C-alpha positions as CSV (number, residue, x, y, z in Angstrom):
1,M,42.1,4.2,-177.8
2,S,43.6,7.6,-177.0
3,R,47.3,7.7,-176.2
4,R,47.1,11.1,-174.6
5,K,48.0,11.7,-171.0
6,P,45.1,11.1,-168.6
7,D,45.2,14.7,-167.4
8,F,44.7,16.0,-170.9
9,Q,42.0,13.6,-172.2
10,G,39.1,15.5,-170.7
11,L,40.5,19.0,-171.5
12,D,37.9,21.7,-171.7
13,V,39.4,25.1,-172.6
14,T,36.0,26.8,-172.9
15,A,36.1,27.3,-169.1
16,W,39.7,28.6,-169.1
17,P,40.2,32.3,-168.1
18,S,41.0,34.1,-171.4
19,V,43.3,37.0,-172.2
20,A,42.5,40.2,-174.1
21,Y,45.4,39.8,-176.5
22,T,43.9,42.2,-179.0
23,E,44.9,45.0,-176.7
24,F,48.6,44.2,-176.7
25,D,50.9,47.0,-178.0
26,G,52.9,45.2,-180.6
27,E,51.5,43.4,-183.6
28,E,54.2,40.7,-183.3
29,E,53.3,40.0,-179.7
30,R,49.6,39.7,-180.5
31,R,50.3,37.3,-183.4
32,A,52.6,35.2,-181.3
33,F,50.0,34.8,-178.5
34,Q,47.2,34.1,-180.9
35,V,49.3,31.2,-182.3
36,R,49.9,29.8,-178.8
37,M,46.2,30.0,-178.0
38,Q,45.1,28.3,-181.3
39,T,47.6,25.6,-180.7
40,I,46.0,24.7,-177.3
41,E,42.5,24.9,-178.9
42,R,43.4,22.6,-181.7
43,Y,44.8,20.1,-179.2
44,A,41.6,20.3,-177.1
45,R,39.6,19.6,-180.3
46,G,41.4,16.3,-180.6
47,E,43.7,16.9,-183.5
48,P,46.8,14.7,-183.6
49,I,49.9,16.2,-181.9
50,K,52.0,15.5,-185.1
51,D,49.6,17.6,-187.3
52,I,49.7,20.4,-184.7
53,E,53.5,20.4,-184.8
54,Q,53.6,20.6,-188.6
55,A,50.9,23.3,-188.8
56,T,52.3,25.6,-186.1
57,G,56.0,24.7,-185.9
58,I,55.8,24.3,-182.1
59,N,57.5,21.4,-180.5
60,R,55.2,18.9,-178.6
61,R,57.2,19.3,-175.4
62,Q,56.4,23.0,-175.4
63,I,52.7,22.2,-176.0
64,Y,52.7,19.8,-173.1
65,R,54.4,22.4,-170.9
66,W,51.8,25.0,-171.8
67,L,49.0,22.5,-171.0
68,E,50.6,21.8,-167.6
69,R,51.0,25.4,-166.8
70,G,47.4,26.2,-167.9
71,L,46.0,23.5,-165.6
72,S,47.9,24.9,-162.6
73,L,45.9,26.6,-159.9
74,H,46.1,30.4,-159.7
75,A,46.1,32.4,-156.5
76,D,42.6,33.5,-157.2
77,G,41.3,30.0,-157.0
78,R,40.8,29.4,-160.7
79,L,43.0,27.7,-163.3
80,Y,45.7,29.7,-165.0
81,G,44.2,28.9,-168.3
82,F,45.3,31.0,-171.2
83,R,47.0,33.3,-168.8
84,A,49.8,30.8,-168.5
85,L,50.7,31.5,-172.2
86,L,51.8,35.0,-171.4
87,K,55.5,35.8,-171.4
88,H,57.4,36.1,-168.1
89,V,54.5,34.7,-166.1
90,R,55.8,32.7,-163.1
91,I,53.6,29.7,-162.2
92,A,55.6,28.4,-159.2
93,E,57.5,30.4,-156.6
94,Y,61.2,30.6,-156.6
95,V,62.8,28.0,-154.3
96,R,66.4,28.5,-153.3
97,M,68.5,25.3,-153.2
98,S,72.1,26.5,-152.6
99,P,73.4,27.6,-149.2
100,V,73.4,31.4,-148.5
101,T,76.7,33.1,-149.1
102,V,76.7,36.8,-148.7
103,R,78.9,38.6,-151.2
104,G,79.2,42.1,-152.7
105,E,78.2,45.4,-151.3
106,R,75.0,46.3,-153.2
107,G,71.8,44.6,-154.3
108,S,70.7,41.3,-152.9
109,R,74.3,40.3,-152.2
110,G,73.4,36.7,-153.2
111,T,70.6,36.2,-150.7
112,V,67.6,35.9,-153.0
113,G,65.2,33.3,-151.5
114,A,67.3,33.1,-148.3
115,L,64.4,34.0,-146.0
116,S,62.0,31.4,-147.6
117,Q,64.8,28.8,-147.2
118,L,65.2,29.8,-143.6
119,F,61.4,29.3,-142.9
120,E,61.4,26.0,-144.7
121,R,64.3,24.8,-142.6
122,Y,62.8,26.0,-139.3
123,P,59.0,25.4,-139.3
124,S,58.8,26.8,-135.8
125,L,59.7,30.2,-137.3
126,T,57.0,29.9,-139.9
127,A,54.4,29.0,-137.2
128,W,55.5,32.0,-135.1
129,L,55.2,34.4,-138.0
130,L,51.7,33.2,-138.9
131,L,50.7,33.6,-135.3
132,Q,51.9,37.2,-135.3
133,V,49.9,38.0,-138.4
134,K,46.8,36.3,-136.8
135,Q,47.2,38.2,-133.6
136,R,47.7,41.5,-135.5
137,R,51.0,42.3,-133.9
138,V,51.8,44.2,-137.1
139,L,49.2,46.3,-139.0
140,L,48.8,46.8,-142.7
141,Q,48.2,50.4,-143.8
142,Q,47.1,51.2,-147.3
143,I,48.8,54.2,-148.9
144,G,47.4,54.3,-152.4
145,T,46.2,52.4,-155.4
146,D,47.6,54.4,-158.3
147,G,48.7,51.7,-160.7
148,R,49.2,49.1,-157.9
149,L,48.4,48.6,-154.3
150,R,50.9,50.4,-152.1
151,T,51.1,49.5,-148.5
152,R,53.3,50.0,-145.4
153,L,53.5,48.0,-142.1
154,R,53.1,49.5,-138.7
155,G,54.9,47.9,-135.9
156,L,57.5,46.2,-138.2
157,Q,60.5,47.2,-136.1
158,A,59.2,45.7,-132.9
159,L,58.2,42.5,-134.8
160,H,61.7,42.4,-136.4
161,D,63.4,42.5,-133.0
162,E,61.3,39.7,-131.8
163,F,62.0,37.8,-135.0
164,L,65.8,38.0,-134.3
165,R,65.2,36.7,-130.8
166,Q,63.3,33.8,-132.2
167,C,66.2,33.1,-134.7
168,R,68.7,33.0,-131.8
169,A,66.3,30.7,-129.9
170,V,66.5,28.1,-132.7
171,G,70.3,28.1,-132.6
172,L,71.3,30.6,-135.3
173,T,74.6,32.5,-134.7
174,G,76.1,35.8,-135.9
175,A,77.6,34.0,-138.9
176,D,74.3,32.7,-140.1
177,Y,71.6,34.4,-142.1
178,P,69.9,36.8,-141.3
179,F,72.6,38.1,-138.8
180,N,75.3,38.3,-141.4
181,T,73.4,40.9,-143.5
182,A,73.5,44.7,-143.0
183,G,69.7,45.1,-142.2
184,H,69.3,41.7,-140.6
185,A,66.7,40.8,-143.4
186,I,64.2,43.4,-142.3
187,R,63.2,44.2,-145.9
188,S,62.8,40.5,-146.7
189,L,60.7,40.1,-143.6
190,S,58.5,43.0,-144.6
191,Q,57.9,41.5,-148.0
192,R,57.1,38.1,-146.5
193,L,54.6,39.7,-144.1
194,K,52.9,41.6,-146.9
195,A,52.7,38.5,-149.0
196,E,51.0,36.6,-146.1
197,M,48.6,39.4,-145.4
198,L,47.7,40.0,-149.0
199,R,47.2,36.3,-149.7
200,S,43.4,36.9,-149.5
201,F,41.3,40.0,-149.3
202,G,39.8,38.8,-146.0
203,G,43.2,38.4,-144.4
204,A,44.3,41.7,-145.8
205,A,41.2,43.5,-144.5
206,R,41.6,42.1,-141.0
207,S,45.2,43.0,-141.0
208,A,44.2,46.5,-141.9
209,G,41.8,46.7,-139.0
210,A,38.4,45.9,-140.7
211,S,35.9,44.4,-138.4
212,H,33.8,42.8,-141.2
213,L,33.9,42.5,-145.0
214,K,31.6,44.2,-147.5
215,G,30.6,44.0,-151.1
216,L,30.8,40.2,-151.8
217,P,28.4,39.6,-154.7
218,H,25.9,36.8,-154.3
219,P,25.2,34.3,-157.2
220,D,21.7,34.5,-158.7
221,G,19.3,32.5,-156.6
222,E,21.7,31.8,-153.8
223,A,20.0,29.7,-151.1
224,G,16.7,30.4,-152.8
225,R,16.6,33.9,-151.5
226,P,14.0,35.9,-153.4
227,A,14.3,39.5,-154.6
228,A,11.9,41.8,-152.8
229,T,9.6,43.0,-155.5
230,R,6.5,43.6,-153.4
231,P,5.6,44.7,-149.9
232,Y,5.8,42.2,-147.1
233,Q,7.7,39.7,-149.2
234,M,10.9,40.2,-147.2
235,V,11.6,42.1,-144.0
236,E,14.7,42.7,-141.9
237,F,15.0,42.7,-138.1
238,D,17.8,44.0,-135.9
239,G,18.5,45.7,-132.7
240,H,20.4,49.0,-132.2
241,R,21.7,50.4,-128.9
242,L,20.9,54.1,-128.8
243,D,24.0,56.2,-128.2
244,I,22.3,58.4,-125.7
245,R,22.6,58.9,-121.9
246,L,19.1,58.9,-120.4
247,K,17.4,59.7,-117.1
248,V,14.4,58.4,-115.4
249,V,12.0,60.7,-113.4
250,V,10.2,59.1,-110.5
251,R,7.7,60.7,-108.0
252,D,7.9,59.7,-104.4
253,P,4.7,59.3,-102.2
254,L,4.9,63.1,-101.3
255,G,4.9,64.1,-105.0
256,F,8.5,65.2,-105.3
257,E,10.3,64.2,-108.5
258,H,13.6,62.4,-108.4
259,E,16.0,62.1,-111.4
260,F,18.4,59.2,-111.9
261,E,20.7,58.4,-114.8
262,M,20.0,55.1,-116.4
263,E,21.7,52.8,-118.9
264,R,21.4,53.0,-122.6
265,V,18.4,51.3,-124.2
266,W,17.9,49.1,-127.2
267,L,15.7,49.9,-130.2
268,L,14.4,46.8,-132.0
269,V,12.9,47.4,-135.5
270,I,11.3,45.5,-138.3
271,I,11.6,47.2,-141.8
272,D,10.1,46.2,-145.1
273,V,12.8,45.7,-147.8
274,C,10.7,46.6,-150.9
275,T,9.2,49.9,-149.6
276,R,11.8,50.7,-146.8
277,A,8.8,51.3,-144.5
278,V,9.2,50.6,-140.7
279,L,6.4,48.2,-139.8
280,G,7.0,48.2,-136.0
281,Y,9.5,48.8,-133.2
282,H,10.1,48.1,-129.5
283,I,12.2,49.9,-126.9
284,V,14.0,47.6,-124.5
285,L,15.2,48.8,-121.0
286,A,18.0,46.3,-120.4
287,R,21.6,45.7,-121.1
288,E,20.7,43.0,-123.7
289,Y,17.4,42.2,-125.3
290,S,15.9,38.8,-124.9
291,R,13.7,36.5,-127.0
292,Y,10.6,38.0,-125.3
293,D,11.6,41.4,-126.7
294,V,12.0,40.0,-130.2
295,I,8.5,38.5,-130.0
296,K,7.1,41.8,-128.7
297,T,8.6,43.6,-131.7
298,I,6.9,41.1,-133.9
299,E,3.6,41.7,-132.1
300,N,4.0,45.5,-132.6
301,A,4.6,45.0,-136.3
302,L,1.5,42.8,-136.7
303,E,-1.0,44.8,-134.6
304,P,-2.5,48.1,-135.7
305,H,-0.2,50.9,-134.7
306,R,-1.6,52.9,-131.8
307,P,-1.0,56.7,-132.3
308,C,1.0,58.4,-129.6
309,T,-0.2,61.4,-127.7
310,F,2.8,63.8,-127.8
311,T,3.6,65.9,-124.7
312,V,6.8,67.4,-126.0
313,A,6.2,70.8,-127.6
314,G,6.6,70.8,-131.4
315,L,6.2,67.1,-131.9
316,D,3.2,65.8,-133.9
317,Y,2.5,63.6,-136.8
318,G,2.9,65.3,-140.2
319,T,0.4,65.1,-143.0
320,H,2.3,62.3,-144.7
321,D,3.9,60.7,-141.6
322,G,2.9,57.6,-139.7
323,F,3.1,53.8,-139.9
324,P,1.7,51.5,-142.6
325,S,-1.0,50.0,-140.4
326,Q,-1.9,53.5,-139.2
327,R,-2.3,55.1,-142.6
328,L,-3.7,52.0,-144.3
329,P,-5.9,50.2,-141.8
330,E,-6.2,47.1,-144.1
331,L,-2.5,46.4,-143.4
332,A,-3.2,45.4,-139.8
333,Y,-2.2,41.8,-139.1
334,V,-0.5,41.4,-142.5
335,T,2.3,38.8,-142.3
336,W,5.5,38.6,-144.2
337,E,7.1,35.8,-146.1
338,W,10.8,36.1,-145.3
339,M,12.7,37.7,-142.4
340,R,16.4,38.4,-142.3
341,L,18.0,38.6,-138.9
342,D,21.4,38.2,-137.4
343,N,22.8,35.3,-135.3
344,A,22.1,36.8,-131.8
345,K,21.0,34.2,-129.3
346,A,17.7,36.0,-128.7
347,N,16.9,35.8,-132.5
348,L,17.7,32.1,-132.8
349,A,16.0,31.0,-129.6
350,N,13.4,28.2,-130.0
351,E,10.6,30.4,-129.0
352,T,11.6,33.1,-131.5
353,L,11.9,30.6,-134.4
354,T,8.6,29.0,-133.4
355,A,6.8,32.4,-133.4
356,L,8.2,33.2,-136.9
357,C,8.0,29.9,-138.6
358,E,4.8,28.4,-137.1
359,F,2.7,31.3,-135.8
360,V,3.5,34.0,-138.4
361,G,4.3,31.5,-141.1
362,C,7.5,33.0,-142.5
363,L,11.0,31.8,-143.2
364,A,13.7,32.9,-140.9
365,D,17.0,33.7,-142.6
366,A,19.8,34.2,-140.0
367,G,22.6,34.5,-142.7
368,P,26.3,34.2,-142.0
369,K,27.9,35.4,-138.8
370,Y,29.4,38.9,-138.4
371,S,27.9,40.0,-141.7
372,P,25.8,43.1,-141.1
373,D,25.8,43.9,-144.8
374,E,23.5,40.9,-145.3
375,R,20.8,43.3,-143.8
376,P,21.8,46.6,-145.5
377,Y,18.4,48.3,-145.2
378,I,18.0,48.0,-141.5
379,E,21.6,49.0,-140.9
380,R,21.1,52.1,-143.1
381,F,18.0,52.9,-141.1
382,F,19.9,52.8,-137.9
383,G,22.4,55.2,-139.4
384,T,19.5,57.5,-140.1
385,I,18.4,57.2,-136.5
386,A,21.9,58.1,-135.3
387,S,22.1,61.2,-137.5
388,R,18.6,62.5,-137.1
389,L,18.1,61.7,-133.4
390,S,21.0,60.4,-131.3
391,S,23.7,62.8,-132.4
392,R,21.4,65.8,-131.9
393,L,20.5,65.2,-128.3
394,P,22.4,66.1,-125.1
395,G,24.2,63.1,-123.6
396,Y,25.2,61.7,-127.0
397,T,27.9,59.1,-126.4
398,G,29.4,59.2,-129.9
399,S,30.2,56.4,-132.3
400,H,33.6,55.8,-130.8
401,P,35.5,57.1,-127.7
402,R,37.3,59.8,-129.7
403,D,34.2,61.2,-131.3
404,L,34.2,65.0,-131.0
405,R,30.4,65.1,-130.8
406,R,30.6,63.2,-127.6
407,A,32.5,66.0,-125.9
408,L,30.3,68.7,-127.4
409,A,27.1,67.0,-126.2
410,D,28.3,66.2,-122.7
411,P,26.0,67.8,-120.1
412,K,28.8,67.7,-117.5
413,G,26.7,65.6,-115.1
414,N,23.7,67.9,-115.2
415,L,20.7,65.5,-115.1
416,R,18.3,68.2,-116.0
417,L,19.8,68.4,-119.5
418,Y,19.4,64.6,-120.1
419,V,16.6,63.3,-122.1
420,S,14.1,61.4,-120.0
421,L,12.7,58.0,-120.9
422,D,9.2,59.4,-121.6
423,E,10.7,62.1,-123.9
424,L,12.8,59.5,-125.7
425,E,9.8,57.3,-126.5
426,E,8.0,60.3,-128.0
427,L,11.1,61.3,-130.0
428,V,11.6,57.8,-131.4
429,E,7.9,57.6,-132.4
430,Y,8.2,61.0,-134.1
431,V,11.5,60.2,-135.9
432,I,10.3,56.9,-137.2
433,A,6.9,58.3,-138.3
434,S,8.7,61.1,-140.1
435,Y,11.1,58.6,-141.7
436,N,8.1,56.7,-143.2
437,G,6.9,60.0,-144.6
438,T,10.2,61.4,-146.0
439,P,11.2,60.9,-149.6
440,H,13.8,58.1,-149.9
441,S,16.6,58.1,-152.5
442,G,16.4,54.3,-152.9
443,L,12.7,54.7,-154.0
444,N,13.3,57.5,-156.5
445,N,12.4,60.1,-154.0
446,V,9.1,58.5,-153.1
447,T,8.2,58.1,-149.4
448,P,8.0,54.6,-147.9
449,L,4.3,55.2,-147.1
450,E,3.6,56.3,-150.7
451,A,5.4,53.3,-152.0
452,I,3.4,50.8,-149.9
453,E,0.2,52.6,-150.8
454,Y,1.0,52.4,-154.5
455,F,1.5,48.6,-154.3
456,I,-1.5,47.9,-152.0
457,R,-4.1,50.2,-153.3
458,G,-2.7,51.1,-156.8
459,R,-1.5,47.8,-158.1
460,Q,-3.8,45.7,-155.8
461,T,-0.8,43.6,-154.6
462,M,-2.0,40.6,-152.7
463,V,-0.9,40.2,-149.1
464,T,-1.5,37.5,-146.4
465,W,-3.3,38.3,-143.2
466,L,-2.9,36.5,-139.9
467,C,-5.9,34.2,-139.2
468,E,-8.6,35.6,-136.9
469,H,-8.1,33.3,-133.9
470,H,-4.3,34.0,-133.9
471,R,-5.0,37.7,-133.7
472,R,-6.8,37.2,-130.4
473,T,-4.0,35.1,-129.0
474,L,-0.8,36.8,-130.1
475,C,0.7,35.6,-126.8
476,L,0.8,32.1,-128.3
477,M,4.0,33.1,-129.9
478,Q,5.5,32.3,-126.5
479,S,6.1,28.5,-126.3
480,A,4.2,26.4,-123.8
481,R,5.7,25.1,-120.6
482,R,5.1,21.9,-118.6
483,C,4.5,22.2,-114.9
484,R,3.7,19.5,-112.4
485,V,0.8,19.8,-110.1
486,R,1.8,19.9,-106.4
487,A,-0.2,19.5,-103.2
488,Y,0.5,18.7,-99.5
489,L,-2.2,16.6,-97.9
490,D,-0.8,16.7,-94.4
491,Q,-0.6,20.5,-94.5
492,G,-3.9,21.0,-96.2
493,V,-2.2,22.8,-99.2
494,R,-4.5,22.5,-102.2
495,P,-3.3,21.4,-105.7
496,H,-1.4,24.1,-107.5
497,I,1.5,24.6,-109.9
498,N,4.7,26.7,-109.4
499,L,5.7,28.9,-112.3
500,H,8.7,31.3,-111.9
501,G,8.5,31.2,-108.1
502,V,4.7,31.9,-107.8
503,R,1.8,29.5,-107.2
504,Y,-1.1,29.3,-109.7
505,T,-4.4,27.6,-109.2
506,N,-8.2,27.9,-109.8
507,D,-11.3,26.5,-108.3
508,V,-11.2,23.3,-110.6
509,L,-7.5,22.6,-109.9
510,A,-7.7,23.3,-106.2
511,S,-10.6,20.8,-105.8
512,S,-9.1,18.0,-107.9
513,T,-7.0,15.3,-106.3
514,R,-6.7,13.2,-109.4
515,L,-4.4,15.8,-111.0
516,I,-1.8,15.7,-108.2
517,G,1.6,14.7,-109.6
518,K,0.5,15.2,-113.3
519,Q,2.1,17.6,-115.7
520,L,0.0,20.4,-117.2
521,L,0.7,22.3,-120.4
522,I,0.9,26.0,-119.5
523,Y,0.6,28.9,-121.9
524,L,1.6,32.3,-120.6
525,N,1.8,35.8,-121.8
526,A,5.3,37.2,-120.9
527,D,3.9,40.7,-120.7
528,D,1.2,39.8,-118.1
529,L,1.8,37.0,-115.6
530,R,-1.2,37.6,-113.4
531,C,-2.8,34.5,-115.0
532,V,-1.9,31.6,-117.3
533,R,-4.0,29.1,-119.2
534,A,-3.6,25.4,-118.4
535,F,-4.3,22.3,-120.5
536,L,-4.4,18.6,-119.3
537,P,-1.9,16.1,-120.8
538,D,-4.7,14.8,-123.2
539,G,-5.1,18.3,-124.6
540,T,-8.4,19.2,-122.9
541,E,-8.6,22.6,-121.3
542,L,-8.4,23.1,-117.5
543,G,-9.0,26.8,-117.5
544,V,-7.3,30.0,-116.4
545,L,-5.0,29.7,-113.4
546,D,-4.6,32.9,-111.3
547,A,-1.4,33.9,-109.5
548,Q,-1.7,33.9,-105.7
549,G,-1.1,36.8,-103.4
550,A,-0.1,40.3,-104.6
551,W,1.1,38.8,-107.9
552,R,-2.6,38.4,-108.8
553,V,-3.4,42.1,-108.3
554,V,-0.3,44.1,-109.5
555,P,0.4,43.9,-113.3
556,H,3.9,42.6,-114.1
557,N,5.8,40.8,-116.8
558,L,8.4,38.0,-116.7
559,K,11.4,40.3,-116.6
560,L,10.1,42.2,-113.6
561,R,9.3,39.0,-111.7
562,Q,12.7,37.6,-112.4
563,E,14.4,40.7,-111.1
564,I,12.1,40.7,-108.0
565,R,13.0,37.1,-107.3
566,K,16.7,38.0,-107.5
567,L,16.2,40.8,-105.0
568,R,14.2,38.6,-102.6
569,G,17.0,36.0,-102.8
570,R,19.5,38.5,-101.5
571,R,17.1,39.7,-98.8
572,R,15.5,36.4,-97.9
573,S,15.2,37.2,-94.2
574,R,12.9,40.1,-94.9
575,A,10.9,38.5,-97.8
576,A,8.2,37.1,-95.5
577,A,7.4,40.5,-94.0
578,E,6.7,42.1,-97.4
579,P,3.1,41.7,-98.4
580,N,3.6,43.3,-101.8
581,P,6.8,42.2,-103.4
582,I,6.5,44.5,-106.4
583,E,6.1,47.6,-104.3
584,A,9.0,46.5,-102.2
585,Y,11.1,46.0,-105.4
586,V,10.3,49.5,-106.6
587,Q,11.2,51.0,-103.3
588,A,14.5,49.1,-103.2
589,K,15.4,50.2,-106.7
590,L,14.4,53.8,-105.9
591,A,16.9,53.7,-103.0
592,Q,19.7,52.2,-105.2
593,A,19.1,54.4,-108.3
594,K,21.4,57.2,-107.1
595,Q,24.3,54.8,-106.9
596,T,24.1,52.7,-110.1
597,R,22.6,53.3,-113.5
598,K,21.6,49.6,-113.7
599,A,19.3,50.1,-110.7
600,A,17.9,53.2,-112.3
601,T,17.2,51.3,-115.6
602,E,15.4,48.5,-113.7
603,L,13.4,51.1,-111.8
604,A,12.4,52.8,-115.1
605,H,11.4,49.4,-116.5
606,A,9.2,48.7,-113.4
607,V,7.6,52.2,-113.4
608,R,7.0,52.0,-117.1
609,L,5.3,48.6,-116.8
610,L,3.1,49.7,-114.0
611,A,2.0,52.9,-115.7
612,S,1.1,51.2,-119.0
613,A,-0.4,48.0,-117.6
614,P,-3.8,46.9,-119.0
615,T,-6.7,47.0,-116.7
616,V,-8.0,43.8,-118.2
617,R,-5.9,40.7,-118.1
618,T,-4.5,39.6,-121.5
619,P,-6.1,36.3,-122.5
620,V,-3.6,33.5,-122.9
621,G,-3.6,30.1,-124.5
622,P,-4.4,28.5,-127.7
623,P,-7.9,28.5,-129.3
624,R,-10.4,25.8,-128.3
625,P,-9.1,22.4,-129.6
626,V,-11.6,20.4,-131.7
627,E,-11.3,17.3,-129.4
628,M,-11.9,19.3,-126.3
629,G,-14.9,18.1,-124.3
630,T,-14.9,20.5,-121.3
631,S,-16.1,24.1,-121.4
632,V,-13.7,26.9,-121.8
633,D,-13.2,29.3,-119.0
634,T,-13.9,32.8,-120.5
635,R,-12.5,34.8,-117.7
636,N,-10.1,37.6,-118.8
C-alpha cells in the first residue's frame, strides 16, 4: 500500500510544461535546475523518498513543496509544472496582513499591498472597479512590445476621482488609505486596472477597443469540420451592405424621368472556399435582408448563371471572366457539402435551414457569434468589393465617419452624379465576373475559374448535382403553410383560402363544400405570388390556386405584397376605391420618394420587380407524390 499523499499518487509529469534550461546563462544554474527536475522525475517514477534524499541531498520537505507548486494552476490555465522549479517564481500573490502605516518620504512608504487589502475589506469597491472595466470607462492603449508589453490608460484621472468619491461613500476619512498618501494611490489603482484588463487576451482586446478577436487556432478536426480540398466541398455565405449612396430613376406616364436618392443595398454572396470562386450573388433592396433573400441567393448559386447585357460603356465580360456555371455548363445545379454562415436571424430561420439541409442536402455551420474570422474568405472578398467598386464611386460613404474618402466622394447632393440602381447591378456583375477571372494570391496566382476548371476537367473531381425534379421546383426551398378553407353560404361566397391578405381559389375548390373548414397544405413561390399550389390533408394534390382580383394579373413577390398591405392599412378608407393595389402602391411611393430614402428604396424594389417579372408563372409545389390518386393540374 502506497503511503504517499493522495494528490501525488497519480502524478504524471509527462504532461507538465517544461523549461528550456539548456539555454540558461550560467553552468551552475543549469546544473542546479537539472537536479531539481530529475528529483521530481524520480519521485514520479515511484522511487522511495528516502533514496531520493540520499541520492540528491534534497530534503523531502523541499521536494513536497516543489510538487505542490508544480501542481498549482498557472494564469494561462495550465499547471505550473517544471516552471515552478525556477528561482524567484511567485506562485501566489502577495497578501498584506498588517494595517497600513505610511512612513518615510520615498518609495512605497510602507503601503505595499495596501490597495489589495482595501478591496478585500470593501467588496463593494471591487465590484465597482470591475463594472468600470466592463463598461470601458477607462481604455487600454498599447505603446510597444519591445521586450515586454508597454501600455498606458486613457481616462485614468476621471476614474481616479470617482474612485475617491466611492472611498468616501464607504466611510473612509482623510486619515485612512488612500487619502493619507501623496498621490492618493493613483499609481496603485493604475496597476490594479492594468492587471484586471490583462488577465486574459479577450478582456485586454475589448479594453483596447477591439470589436472581435482574431487568430485563435483551432484543434485538428474540431467539430468535424473538414478542410476544403476540392470544389463545392465547403462554401461560405454572408451579406455585405454596400457603402454607396444610390439613386433610382423612374419614368412618369408622360415619359419624364424622376431621380430619387434611396437607401444603401445589401450584397449577398456564396463563395467556394477551395477555389475562391463566387458561385452566385443577390442584391437586396431593403434595410435588412430576410430569409427569402438568403434562399434566393442559394437559387442563384445553383441555377446556370444568366449573362448580363451591359448598357454602361466600357463594361463587358473579359476573355477569362465569368461565373463557374457560365464558363463550365456542367456545373449548373451542383450542390455543396458544407456551408459556413453567421448567426443572423435570416440565416438561422427554419425555412433557410430546411432549404440547406433537406433540399440542397448540405450541413449548415453557423459558427460562434461575433466571429467574422470564422469565414475569412467571404470577408476578404467583401474587402475586395470595397476597394475595387465602392470606394471608387461617387457617393461612397466610407468605412467610418471620419474616412477622408467619404468627403472626397461626396457629390454635394447632386443626384445626377449618384450611381443608379441599374448601373450598380451591372457594375456588381462586372466586378464579380472580373474577380473570378483575376489571378488570386491564395491560389498561387491562378484565377478562381482556372482553379475550378483544373479540378473539374483536369483531375475529374466528382461533384454532386441536384436531382432533376428539384431543379424544376426550386421554390420548394420555401416551407409549406397551412391555410383553412373559408366560405360563407348565406352570402354566396365560394370556398377559398386567405394567404397574406389575398383570396386564392380554383374551379375545384370553389365547387367543393366538403373542404370547407379543412386545412390545406400550401406551397408558394415568394418571388411570384400570383398562384400557389395546394394539397389536401391526406397528401393528395388539389391543384394550383389563383389569386383573385388584380393580384392575379400583376407580378409581385411577398415583400411587395406586405408593403402594399401596410400602405392600405394606413389608407383603409380609400382602399376599396383602388382597383389595382400594386399600381396605387407605386404611385404612392412615387409621391413620397422626394421626402424619404426609404420610400425611394421601396419604389425601386417595386419597379425592379415589375420590370423583371416573368411572363409565365413560376410553377410551385412538390413533385407528384407516389400515393396521389388525382390528376395534377399542369397550369403554369
